[in-house]
PDB file of N, CA, C and O in Angstrom:
ATOM      1  N   MET A   1     -16.672 -28.720  -4.096  1.00  0.00           N
ATOM      2  CA  MET A   1     -15.596 -27.849  -3.222  1.00  0.00           C
ATOM      3  C   MET A   1     -14.586 -29.080  -3.291  1.00  0.00           C
ATOM      4  O   MET A   1     -15.022 -30.224  -3.420  1.00  0.00           O
ATOM      5  N   ASP A   2     -13.312 -28.827  -3.208  1.00  0.00           N
ATOM      6  CA  ASP A   2     -12.192 -29.634  -2.333  1.00  0.00           C
ATOM      7  C   ASP A   2     -11.771 -29.695  -1.356  1.00  0.00           C
ATOM      8  O   ASP A   2     -12.025 -28.969  -0.394  1.00  0.00           O
ATOM      9  N   ASP A   3     -10.848 -30.811  -1.432  1.00  0.00           N
ATOM     10  CA  ASP A   3     -10.471 -30.718   0.336  1.00  0.00           C
ATOM     11  C   ASP A   3      -9.910 -29.462   0.546  1.00  0.00           C
ATOM     12  O   ASP A   3      -9.548 -29.493   1.722  1.00  0.00           O
ATOM     13  N   GLN A   4      -9.729 -28.756   0.242  1.00  0.00           N
ATOM     14  CA  GLN A   4      -8.706 -27.422   0.312  1.00  0.00           C
ATOM     15  C   GLN A   4      -9.815 -26.365   0.986  1.00  0.00           C
ATOM     16  O   GLN A   4      -9.629 -25.814   2.071  1.00  0.00           O
ATOM     17  N   ASP A   5     -10.785 -26.214   0.305  1.00  0.00           N
ATOM     18  CA  ASP A   5     -12.215 -25.835   0.785  1.00  0.00           C
ATOM     19  C   ASP A   5     -12.582 -25.874   1.872  1.00  0.00           C
ATOM     20  O   ASP A   5     -12.689 -24.938   2.664  1.00  0.00           O
ATOM     21  N   GLN A   6     -12.901 -27.379   2.075  1.00  0.00           N
ATOM     22  CA  GLN A   6     -13.180 -27.441   3.464  1.00  0.00           C
ATOM     23  C   GLN A   6     -12.494 -27.959   4.673  1.00  0.00           C
ATOM     24  O   GLN A   6     -12.935 -28.687   5.563  1.00  0.00           O
ATOM     25  N   ARG A   7     -11.185 -27.371   4.499  1.00  0.00           N
ATOM     26  CA  ARG A   7     -10.872 -27.281   5.975  1.00  0.00           C
ATOM     27  C   ARG A   7     -10.534 -26.057   6.509  1.00  0.00           C
ATOM     28  O   ARG A   7     -10.092 -25.077   5.910  1.00  0.00           O
ATOM     29  N   PRO A   8     -10.887 -26.250   8.218  1.00  0.00           N
ATOM     30  CA  PRO A   8     -10.829 -24.844   8.843  1.00  0.00           C
ATOM     31  C   PRO A   8      -9.931 -23.886   8.620  1.00  0.00           C
ATOM     32  O   PRO A   8      -8.854 -24.200   8.114  1.00  0.00           O
ATOM     33  N   LEU A   9     -10.198 -22.597   8.943  1.00  0.00           N
ATOM     34  CA  LEU A   9      -9.297 -21.197   8.737  1.00  0.00           C
ATOM     35  C   LEU A   9      -8.183 -21.657   9.535  1.00  0.00           C
ATOM     36  O   LEU A   9      -8.384 -22.158  10.642  1.00  0.00           O
ATOM     37  N   SER A  10      -7.305 -21.556   9.171  1.00  0.00           N
ATOM     38  CA  SER A  10      -5.625 -21.394   9.767  1.00  0.00           C
ATOM     39  C   SER A  10      -5.469 -20.579  11.195  1.00  0.00           C
ATOM     40  O   SER A  10      -6.484 -20.029  11.623  1.00  0.00           O
ATOM     41  N   PHE A  11      -4.861 -20.528  11.571  1.00  0.00           N
ATOM     42  CA  PHE A  11      -4.485 -18.957  13.120  1.00  0.00           C
ATOM     43  C   PHE A  11      -4.314 -18.113  12.336  1.00  0.00           C
ATOM     44  O   PHE A  11      -4.621 -16.973  12.683  1.00  0.00           O
ATOM     45  N   ARG A  12      -3.778 -18.324  11.017  1.00  0.00           N
ATOM     46  CA  ARG A  12      -3.106 -16.717  10.136  1.00  0.00           C
ATOM     47  C   ARG A  12      -4.440 -16.307   9.410  1.00  0.00           C
ATOM     48  O   ARG A  12      -4.872 -15.164   9.561  1.00  0.00           O
ATOM     49  N   GLU A  13      -5.175 -17.328   8.532  1.00  0.00           N
ATOM     50  CA  GLU A  13      -5.984 -16.629   8.378  1.00  0.00           C
ATOM     51  C   GLU A  13      -7.379 -16.161   9.137  1.00  0.00           C
ATOM     52  O   GLU A  13      -8.157 -15.551   8.404  1.00  0.00           O
ATOM     53  N   LEU A  14      -7.818 -16.370  10.560  1.00  0.00           N
ATOM     54  CA  LEU A  14      -8.265 -16.071  11.457  1.00  0.00           C
ATOM     55  C   LEU A  14      -7.833 -14.637  11.817  1.00  0.00           C
ATOM     56  O   LEU A  14      -8.559 -13.649  11.713  1.00  0.00           O
ATOM     57  N   LEU A  15      -6.917 -14.643  12.132  1.00  0.00           N
ATOM     58  CA  LEU A  15      -6.019 -13.366  12.816  1.00  0.00           C
ATOM     59  C   LEU A  15      -6.083 -12.581  11.106  1.00  0.00           C
ATOM     60  O   LEU A  15      -6.567 -11.465  11.298  1.00  0.00           O
ATOM     61  N   GLY A  16      -5.882 -12.697  10.085  1.00  0.00           N
ATOM     62  CA  GLY A  16      -6.128 -11.906   9.460  1.00  0.00           C
ATOM     63  C   GLY A  16      -7.312 -11.740   9.264  1.00  0.00           C
ATOM     64  O   GLY A  16      -7.412 -10.664   9.853  1.00  0.00           O
ATOM     65  N   SER A  17      -8.268 -11.937   8.916  1.00  0.00           N
ATOM     66  CA  SER A  17      -9.444 -11.887   8.935  1.00  0.00           C
ATOM     67  C   SER A  17     -10.143 -11.015   9.707  1.00  0.00           C
ATOM     68  O   SER A  17     -11.118 -10.428   9.238  1.00  0.00           O
ATOM     69  N   VAL A  18      -9.660 -10.792  11.203  1.00  0.00           N
ATOM     70  CA  VAL A  18     -10.101 -10.098  12.886  1.00  0.00           C
ATOM     71  C   VAL A  18      -9.181  -9.058  12.138  1.00  0.00           C
ATOM     72  O   VAL A  18      -9.862  -8.032  12.130  1.00  0.00           O
ATOM     73  N   LEU A  19      -8.305  -8.862  11.674  1.00  0.00           N
ATOM     74  CA  LEU A  19      -7.190  -7.555  11.365  1.00  0.00           C
ATOM     75  C   LEU A  19      -7.956  -6.355  10.533  1.00  0.00           C
ATOM     76  O   LEU A  19      -7.968  -5.131  10.666  1.00  0.00           O
ATOM     77  N   ALA A  20      -8.602  -7.283   9.595  1.00  0.00           N
ATOM     78  CA  ALA A  20      -9.139  -6.843   8.251  1.00  0.00           C
ATOM     79  C   ALA A  20     -10.501  -5.869   8.630  1.00  0.00           C
ATOM     80  O   ALA A  20     -10.741  -4.727   8.238  1.00  0.00           O
ATOM     81  N   ALA A  21     -11.461  -6.931   9.722  1.00  0.00           N
ATOM     82  CA  ALA A  21     -12.891  -6.152  10.479  1.00  0.00           C
ATOM     83  C   ALA A  21     -12.087  -5.565  11.157  1.00  0.00           C
ATOM     84  O   ALA A  21     -12.499  -4.528  10.638  1.00  0.00           O
ATOM     85  N   ALA A  22     -11.288  -5.200  11.858  1.00  0.00           N
ATOM     86  CA  ALA A  22     -11.284  -3.987  12.667  1.00  0.00           C
ATOM     87  C   ALA A  22     -10.592  -2.663  12.166  1.00  0.00           C
ATOM     88  O   ALA A  22     -10.381  -1.662  12.850  1.00  0.00           O
ATOM     89  N   LEU A  23     -10.186  -2.911  10.437  1.00  0.00           N
ATOM     90  CA  LEU A  23      -9.880  -1.937   9.495  1.00  0.00           C
ATOM     91  C   LEU A  23     -11.152  -1.500   8.725  1.00  0.00           C
ATOM     92  O   LEU A  23     -11.371  -0.335   8.393  1.00  0.00           O
ATOM     93  N   GLY A  24     -12.051  -2.660   8.449  1.00  0.00           N
ATOM     94  CA  GLY A  24     -12.877  -2.162   7.790  1.00  0.00           C
ATOM     95  C   GLY A  24     -12.528  -2.423   6.347  1.00  0.00           C
ATOM     96  O   GLY A  24     -13.044  -1.652   5.538  1.00  0.00           O
ATOM     97  N   VAL A  25     -11.745  -3.374   5.882  1.00  0.00           N
ATOM     98  CA  VAL A  25     -11.383  -3.719   4.769  1.00  0.00           C
ATOM     99  C   VAL A  25     -11.368  -4.992   4.515  1.00  0.00           C
ATOM    100  O   VAL A  25     -10.209  -5.303   4.241  1.00  0.00           O
ATOM    101  N   GLN A  26     -12.044  -5.858   4.468  1.00  0.00           N
ATOM    102  CA  GLN A  26     -12.199  -7.204   4.152  1.00  0.00           C
ATOM    103  C   GLN A  26     -12.699  -7.279   2.579  1.00  0.00           C
ATOM    104  O   GLN A  26     -13.531  -6.704   1.877  1.00  0.00           O
ATOM    105  N   SER A  27     -11.772  -8.255   2.442  1.00  0.00           N
ATOM    106  CA  SER A  27     -12.352  -8.229   0.835  1.00  0.00           C
ATOM    107  C   SER A  27     -13.208  -9.504   0.737  1.00  0.00           C
ATOM    108  O   SER A  27     -13.321 -10.340   1.633  1.00  0.00           O
ATOM    109  N   SER A  28     -13.805  -9.541  -0.494  1.00  0.00           N
ATOM    110  CA  SER A  28     -15.273 -10.546  -0.835  1.00  0.00           C
ATOM    111  C   SER A  28     -14.759 -12.144  -0.965  1.00  0.00           C
ATOM    112  O   SER A  28     -15.233 -13.198  -0.542  1.00  0.00           O
ATOM    113  N   LYS A  29     -13.594 -11.825  -1.731  1.00  0.00           N
ATOM    114  CA  LYS A  29     -13.346 -13.337  -1.346  1.00  0.00           C
ATOM    115  C   LYS A  29     -12.900 -14.108  -0.031  1.00  0.00           C
ATOM    116  O   LYS A  29     -13.056 -15.296   0.250  1.00  0.00           O
ATOM    117  N   ASN A  30     -12.241 -12.988   0.763  1.00  0.00           N
ATOM    118  CA  ASN A  30     -11.981 -13.212   2.285  1.00  0.00           C
ATOM    119  C   ASN A  30     -13.024 -13.791   3.253  1.00  0.00           C
ATOM    120  O   ASN A  30     -12.979 -14.688   4.096  1.00  0.00           O
ATOM    121  N   ARG A  31     -14.362 -12.615   2.651  1.00  0.00           N
ATOM    122  CA  ARG A  31     -15.378 -12.731   3.153  1.00  0.00           C
ATOM    123  C   ARG A  31     -16.194 -13.881   3.098  1.00  0.00           C
ATOM    124  O   ARG A  31     -16.609 -14.501   4.078  1.00  0.00           O
ATOM    125  N   THR A  32     -16.450 -14.192   1.664  1.00  0.00           N
ATOM    126  CA  THR A  32     -16.894 -15.999   1.256  1.00  0.00           C
ATOM    127  C   THR A  32     -16.365 -17.320   2.091  1.00  0.00           C
ATOM    128  O   THR A  32     -16.909 -18.288   2.623  1.00  0.00           O
ATOM    129  N   ARG A  33     -14.555 -16.682   1.867  1.00  0.00           N
ATOM    130  CA  ARG A  33     -14.234 -17.592   2.782  1.00  0.00           C
ATOM    131  C   ARG A  33     -14.332 -18.282   4.557  1.00  0.00           C
ATOM    132  O   ARG A  33     -14.214 -19.379   5.103  1.00  0.00           O
ATOM    133  N   ASP A  34     -14.601 -16.943   4.929  1.00  0.00           N
ATOM    134  CA  ASP A  34     -14.959 -16.900   6.199  1.00  0.00           C
ATOM    135  C   ASP A  34     -15.870 -17.559   6.810  1.00  0.00           C
ATOM    136  O   ASP A  34     -15.784 -18.385   7.719  1.00  0.00           O
ATOM    137  N   PHE A  35     -17.156 -16.950   6.000  1.00  0.00           N
ATOM    138  CA  PHE A  35     -18.121 -17.306   6.589  1.00  0.00           C
ATOM    139  C   PHE A  35     -18.859 -18.961   5.935  1.00  0.00           C
ATOM    140  O   PHE A  35     -19.949 -19.438   6.252  1.00  0.00           O
ATOM    141  N   SER A  36     -17.654 -19.645   4.798  1.00  0.00           N
ATOM    142  CA  SER A  36     -18.005 -20.702   4.618  1.00  0.00           C
ATOM    143  C   SER A  36     -16.821 -21.656   5.422  1.00  0.00           C
ATOM    144  O   SER A  36     -16.945 -22.872   5.573  1.00  0.00           O
ATOM    145  N   ARG A  37     -16.145 -21.192   5.701  1.00  0.00           N
ATOM    146  CA  ARG A  37     -15.373 -22.211   6.169  1.00  0.00           C
ATOM    147  C   ARG A  37     -14.640 -21.908   7.900  1.00  0.00           C
ATOM    148  O   ARG A  37     -13.762 -22.609   8.403  1.00  0.00           O
ATOM    149  N   GLY A  38     -15.155 -20.948   8.412  1.00  0.00           N
ATOM    150  CA  GLY A  38     -15.126 -20.333   9.884  1.00  0.00           C
ATOM    151  C   GLY A  38     -16.000 -20.490  10.837  1.00  0.00           C
ATOM    152  O   GLY A  38     -17.148 -20.160  10.540  1.00  0.00           O
ATOM    153  N   LYS A  39     -15.811 -20.914  11.951  1.00  0.00           N
ATOM    154  CA  LYS A  39     -16.684 -20.782  12.910  1.00  0.00           C
ATOM    155  C   LYS A  39     -16.568 -19.615  13.715  1.00  0.00           C
ATOM    156  O   LYS A  39     -15.614 -18.968  14.147  1.00  0.00           O
ATOM    157  N   PRO A  40     -17.855 -19.524  13.798  1.00  0.00           N
ATOM    158  CA  PRO A  40     -18.407 -18.069  14.504  1.00  0.00           C
ATOM    159  C   PRO A  40     -17.987 -18.046  16.193  1.00  0.00           C
ATOM    160  O   PRO A  40     -18.139 -16.960  16.753  1.00  0.00           O
ATOM    161  N   SER A  41     -17.374 -19.409  17.164  1.00  0.00           N
ATOM    162  CA  SER A  41     -16.832 -19.257  18.120  1.00  0.00           C
ATOM    163  C   SER A  41     -15.214 -18.778  17.611  1.00  0.00           C
ATOM    164  O   SER A  41     -14.548 -18.039  18.336  1.00  0.00           O
ATOM    165  N   GLN A  42     -14.771 -19.205  16.508  1.00  0.00           N
ATOM    166  CA  GLN A  42     -13.653 -18.720  16.353  1.00  0.00           C
ATOM    167  C   GLN A  42     -12.897 -17.305  16.524  1.00  0.00           C
ATOM    168  O   GLN A  42     -11.898 -16.781  17.016  1.00  0.00           O
ATOM    169  N   PHE A  43     -14.478 -16.961  15.513  1.00  0.00           N
ATOM    170  CA  PHE A  43     -14.072 -15.210  15.492  1.00  0.00           C
ATOM    171  C   PHE A  43     -14.724 -14.416  16.398  1.00  0.00           C
ATOM    172  O   PHE A  43     -14.507 -13.230  16.151  1.00  0.00           O
ATOM    173  N   ILE A  44     -15.593 -14.623  17.557  1.00  0.00           N
ATOM    174  CA  ILE A  44     -16.054 -14.339  18.461  1.00  0.00           C
ATOM    175  C   ILE A  44     -14.643 -14.312  19.778  1.00  0.00           C
ATOM    176  O   ILE A  44     -14.862 -13.262  20.381  1.00  0.00           O
ATOM    177  N   MET A  45     -13.936 -14.688  20.139  1.00  0.00           N
ATOM    178  CA  MET A  45     -12.876 -15.485  20.645  1.00  0.00           C
ATOM    179  C   MET A  45     -11.930 -14.445  20.216  1.00  0.00           C
ATOM    180  O   MET A  45     -11.650 -13.515  20.973  1.00  0.00           O
ATOM    181  N   MET A  46     -11.286 -14.584  18.716  1.00  0.00           N
ATOM    182  CA  MET A  46     -10.303 -13.934  18.784  1.00  0.00           C
ATOM    183  C   MET A  46     -10.968 -12.263  18.681  1.00  0.00           C
ATOM    184  O   MET A  46     -10.077 -11.416  18.755  1.00  0.00           O
ATOM    185  N   GLY A  47     -11.733 -11.958  18.596  1.00  0.00           N
ATOM    186  CA  GLY A  47     -12.461 -10.358  18.429  1.00  0.00           C
ATOM    187  C   GLY A  47     -12.526 -10.033  20.051  1.00  0.00           C
ATOM    188  O   GLY A  47     -12.441  -8.849  20.378  1.00  0.00           O
ATOM    189  N   ILE A  48     -12.656 -10.926  20.962  1.00  0.00           N
ATOM    190  CA  ILE A  48     -12.408 -10.329  21.869  1.00  0.00           C
ATOM    191  C   ILE A  48     -11.085 -10.134  22.504  1.00  0.00           C
ATOM    192  O   ILE A  48     -10.801  -9.159  23.199  1.00  0.00           O
ATOM    193  N   LEU A  49      -9.933 -11.560  22.102  1.00  0.00           N
ATOM    194  CA  LEU A  49      -8.456 -11.335  22.111  1.00  0.00           C
ATOM    195  C   LEU A  49      -7.909  -9.762  21.670  1.00  0.00           C
ATOM    196  O   LEU A  49      -7.181  -9.008  22.316  1.00  0.00           O
ATOM    197  N   PHE A  50      -8.543  -9.558  20.316  1.00  0.00           N
ATOM    198  CA  PHE A  50      -7.596  -8.311  19.886  1.00  0.00           C
ATOM    199  C   PHE A  50      -8.733  -7.575  20.160  1.00  0.00           C
ATOM    200  O   PHE A  50      -8.986  -7.901  19.000  1.00  0.00           O
ATOM    201  N   THR A  51      -9.676  -6.909  20.527  1.00  0.00           N
ATOM    202  CA  THR A  51     -10.159  -5.929  21.818  1.00  0.00           C
ATOM    203  C   THR A  51      -9.222  -5.571  23.027  1.00  0.00           C
ATOM    204  O   THR A  51      -8.581  -4.534  23.197  1.00  0.00           O
ATOM    205  N   MET A  52      -9.306  -6.761  23.879  1.00  0.00           N
ATOM    206  CA  MET A  52      -8.423  -6.668  25.063  1.00  0.00           C
ATOM    207  C   MET A  52      -7.157  -5.897  24.868  1.00  0.00           C
ATOM    208  O   MET A  52      -6.746  -4.834  25.333  1.00  0.00           O
ATOM    209  N   LEU A  53      -6.546  -7.004  23.812  1.00  0.00           N
ATOM    210  CA  LEU A  53      -4.802  -6.331  23.458  1.00  0.00           C
ATOM    211  C   LEU A  53      -4.918  -5.126  22.928  1.00  0.00           C
ATOM    212  O   LEU A  53      -3.983  -4.363  23.171  1.00  0.00           O
ATOM    213  N   PHE A  54      -5.897  -4.674  22.194  1.00  0.00           N
ATOM    214  CA  PHE A  54      -5.872  -3.063  21.947  1.00  0.00           C
ATOM    215  C   PHE A  54      -6.406  -2.241  22.843  1.00  0.00           C
ATOM    216  O   PHE A  54      -6.072  -1.061  22.734  1.00  0.00           O
ATOM    217  N   GLY A  55      -7.356  -2.607  23.949  1.00  0.00           N
ATOM    218  CA  GLY A  55      -7.162  -1.704  25.144  1.00  0.00           C
ATOM    219  C   GLY A  55      -6.125  -1.752  26.095  1.00  0.00           C
ATOM    220  O   GLY A  55      -6.082  -0.787  26.858  1.00  0.00           O
ATOM    221  N   LEU A  56      -5.169  -2.749  26.259  1.00  0.00           N
ATOM    222  CA  LEU A  56      -4.201  -2.807  26.961  1.00  0.00           C
ATOM    223  C   LEU A  56      -3.202  -1.635  26.658  1.00  0.00           C
ATOM    224  O   LEU A  56      -2.578  -0.899  27.423  1.00  0.00           O
ATOM    225  N   CYS A  57      -3.273  -1.727  24.834  1.00  0.00           N
ATOM    226  CA  CYS A  57      -2.150  -1.130  24.652  1.00  0.00           C
ATOM    227  C   CYS A  57      -2.559   0.603  24.538  1.00  0.00           C
ATOM    228  O   CYS A  57      -1.829   1.594  24.520  1.00  0.00           O
ATOM    229  N   LEU A  58      -3.741   0.486  24.486  1.00  0.00           N
ATOM    230  CA  LEU A  58      -3.979   2.309  24.159  1.00  0.00           C
ATOM    231  C   LEU A  58      -3.603   2.817  25.955  1.00  0.00           C
ATOM    232  O   LEU A  58      -3.026   3.832  26.344  1.00  0.00           O
ATOM    233  N   PHE A  59      -4.170   1.705  26.734  1.00  0.00           N
ATOM    234  CA  PHE A  59      -3.869   2.191  28.393  1.00  0.00           C
ATOM    235  C   PHE A  59      -2.681   2.176  28.870  1.00  0.00           C
ATOM    236  O   PHE A  59      -2.517   2.516  30.041  1.00  0.00           O
ATOM    237  N   ALA A  60      -1.657   1.801  28.118  1.00  0.00           N
ATOM    238  CA  ALA A  60      -0.319   1.584  28.202  1.00  0.00           C
ATOM    239  C   ALA A  60       0.020   2.972  27.398  1.00  0.00           C
ATOM    240  O   ALA A  60       0.399   3.943  28.051  1.00  0.00           O
ATOM    241  N   ILE A  61      -0.118   3.057  25.984  1.00  0.00           N
ATOM    242  CA  ILE A  61       0.331   4.320  26.039  1.00  0.00           C
ATOM    243  C   ILE A  61      -0.272   6.004  26.598  1.00  0.00           C
ATOM    244  O   ILE A  61       0.318   7.084  26.651  1.00  0.00           O
ATOM    245  N   VAL A  62      -1.528   5.652  26.914  1.00  0.00           N
ATOM    246  CA  VAL A  62      -1.597   6.811  27.673  1.00  0.00           C
ATOM    247  C   VAL A  62      -0.850   6.549  29.535  1.00  0.00           C
ATOM    248  O   VAL A  62      -0.822   7.520  30.290  1.00  0.00           O
ATOM    249  N   LEU A  63      -0.524   5.688  29.827  1.00  0.00           N
ATOM    250  CA  LEU A  63       0.138   5.517  30.916  1.00  0.00           C
ATOM    251  C   LEU A  63       1.997   6.524  30.520  1.00  0.00           C
ATOM    252  O   LEU A  63       2.690   7.386  31.059  1.00  0.00           O
ATOM    253  N   LEU A  64       2.024   5.586  29.172  1.00  0.00           N
ATOM    254  CA  LEU A  64       3.538   6.776  29.173  1.00  0.00           C
ATOM    255  C   LEU A  64       3.606   8.026  28.749  1.00  0.00           C
ATOM    256  O   LEU A  64       4.546   8.744  29.090  1.00  0.00           O
ATOM    257  N   VAL A  65       2.459   8.530  27.813  1.00  0.00           N
ATOM    258  CA  VAL A  65       2.517  10.277  27.708  1.00  0.00           C
ATOM    259  C   VAL A  65       2.587  10.328  29.175  1.00  0.00           C
ATOM    260  O   VAL A  65       3.717  10.301  29.662  1.00  0.00           O
ATOM    261  N   THR A  66       1.623  10.392  29.927  1.00  0.00           N
ATOM    262  CA  THR A  66       1.719  11.067  31.327  1.00  0.00           C
ATOM    263  C   THR A  66       2.687  11.014  32.067  1.00  0.00           C
ATOM    264  O   THR A  66       3.281  11.857  32.740  1.00  0.00           O
ATOM    265  N   HIS A  67       2.849   9.594  31.838  1.00  0.00           N
ATOM    266  CA  HIS A  67       4.296   9.570  32.878  1.00  0.00           C
ATOM    267  C   HIS A  67       5.618  10.596  32.607  1.00  0.00           C
ATOM    268  O   HIS A  67       6.221  11.270  33.443  1.00  0.00           O
ATOM    269  N   LEU A  68       5.914  10.454  30.821  1.00  0.00           N
ATOM    270  CA  LEU A  68       6.690  11.338  30.249  1.00  0.00           C
ATOM    271  C   LEU A  68       6.218  12.823  30.215  1.00  0.00           C
ATOM    272  O   LEU A  68       6.947  13.648  29.665  1.00  0.00           O
ATOM    273  N   ALA A  69       5.188  13.158  30.701  1.00  0.00           N
ATOM    274  CA  ALA A  69       4.365  14.613  30.928  1.00  0.00           C
ATOM    275  C   ALA A  69       5.075  14.922  32.136  1.00  0.00           C
ATOM    276  O   ALA A  69       6.112  15.556  31.941  1.00  0.00           O
ATOM    277  N   GLY A  70       4.733  14.575  33.661  1.00  0.00           N
ATOM    278  CA  GLY A  70       5.057  14.477  34.587  1.00  0.00           C
ATOM    279  C   GLY A  70       3.585  14.704  35.157  1.00  0.00           C
ATOM    280  O   GLY A  70       3.750  15.293  36.225  1.00  0.00           O
ATOM    281  N   ILE A  71       2.338  14.527  34.959  1.00  0.00           N
ATOM    282  CA  ILE A  71       1.191  14.072  35.324  1.00  0.00           C
ATOM    283  C   ILE A  71       1.269  13.185  36.514  1.00  0.00           C
ATOM    284  O   ILE A  71       0.245  12.678  36.973  1.00  0.00           O
TER     285      ILE A  71
END
């Protein structure tokens, strides 16, 4: 492996991997990259953050719809 294969994942690569995992469309090349260069703690923290933001977005949409419906 050269130096590029040893460097840690960038924020963009990490975010892309988490979003692909959420959608279930991760390629085997990226999965291999994640397991070789990524740290589990980074994926756990990004997954928790993504889940919280997703939940807040859903909550905001429900509040908006109920407000517009007059409920």
